[in-house]
C-alpha positions as CSV (number, residue, x, y, z in Angstrom):
1,M,32.9,182.6,108.7
2,E,32.4,185.7,109.8
3,W,28.8,187.8,110.9
4,I,27.7,190.8,108.6
5,S,25.8,193.7,110.5
6,T,23.8,196.2,108.2
7,P,21.6,198.8,109.5
8,T,18.7,196.9,108.9
9,H,19.6,193.0,108.7
10,G,22.9,190.4,108.9
11,Y,24.7,187.7,107.1
12,L,27.0,185.2,108.0
13,R,30.1,185.0,105.6
14,V,30.9,181.8,105.0
15,K,33.1,180.0,101.6
16,R,32.0,178.6,99.0
17,S,33.7,175.9,99.5
18,D,33.0,175.5,103.1
19,M,29.1,175.4,102.5
20,Q,29.4,171.2,102.5
21,G,26.2,171.0,100.7
22,F,23.9,173.0,102.2
23,K,21.2,174.7,99.9
24,P,20.0,178.1,101.5
25,S,16.8,179.1,100.9
26,N,16.2,182.3,98.6
27,Y,16.7,184.7,101.7
28,S,20.7,184.7,101.3
29,R,22.5,186.0,98.5
30,Q,25.8,184.7,97.0
31,N,28.9,185.5,94.9
32,K,31.7,184.6,93.1
33,R,33.4,183.6,96.9
34,F,31.2,183.3,99.1
35,Y,27.3,182.7,100.2
36,Y,26.1,185.2,103.0
37,L,23.2,183.2,104.7
38,E,20.2,185.3,106.4
39,E,20.7,185.5,109.8
40,D,16.8,184.2,111.0
41,C,16.5,181.5,108.4
42,D,19.7,179.8,106.8
43,A,22.5,180.7,109.3
44,P,20.9,178.7,112.0
45,E,19.9,175.7,109.8
46,Y,23.8,176.0,108.2
47,F,25.3,175.7,111.3
48,K,23.2,171.9,112.2
49,H,23.9,170.8,108.8
50,I,27.6,171.4,109.8
51,W,27.5,170.6,113.9
52,G,24.3,168.7,114.1
53,K,21.1,169.2,115.7
54,D,23.2,170.6,119.2
55,W,25.0,173.0,118.6
56,R,24.7,176.3,120.7
57,T,25.8,179.8,120.9
58,K,27.3,182.2,123.4
59,Y,25.7,185.3,123.1
60,V,27.7,188.5,123.8
61,S,26.3,192.5,124.2
62,T,29.2,194.7,122.5
63,D,29.6,197.9,121.7
64,V,30.3,197.9,117.6
65,E,31.9,200.7,115.6
66,S,32.0,200.1,112.1
67,K,30.9,202.1,109.4
68,Y,27.6,200.7,109.5
69,T,26.4,201.2,113.3
70,N,28.1,202.0,116.8
71,E,24.9,200.8,118.8
72,F,24.9,198.4,121.2
73,I,24.0,195.5,119.3
74,D,23.7,191.6,120.1
75,V,26.6,189.6,118.4
76,I,27.5,185.8,118.0
77,A,30.7,186.0,120.7
78,S,31.4,181.8,120.4
79,I,29.8,178.9,119.1
80,D,30.0,175.9,121.5
81,Q,29.9,172.3,119.2
């Protein structure tokens, strides 16, 4: 899994083989290899689907340099199951 951040939105990239029966909404995208789960609705629901309703996240603010942004943004640093 990998977070992808664009200037306007974010997506969780998940291999098709790792979906474990999860059916994303129309807000998410897909190609032959990956699903790109929309950050606000499908990504959290996917975590619930694979890890149960009690999954937790830890957030950290970091300076991210990429072709999209070099602004201070919040990113998920780790996921506790």
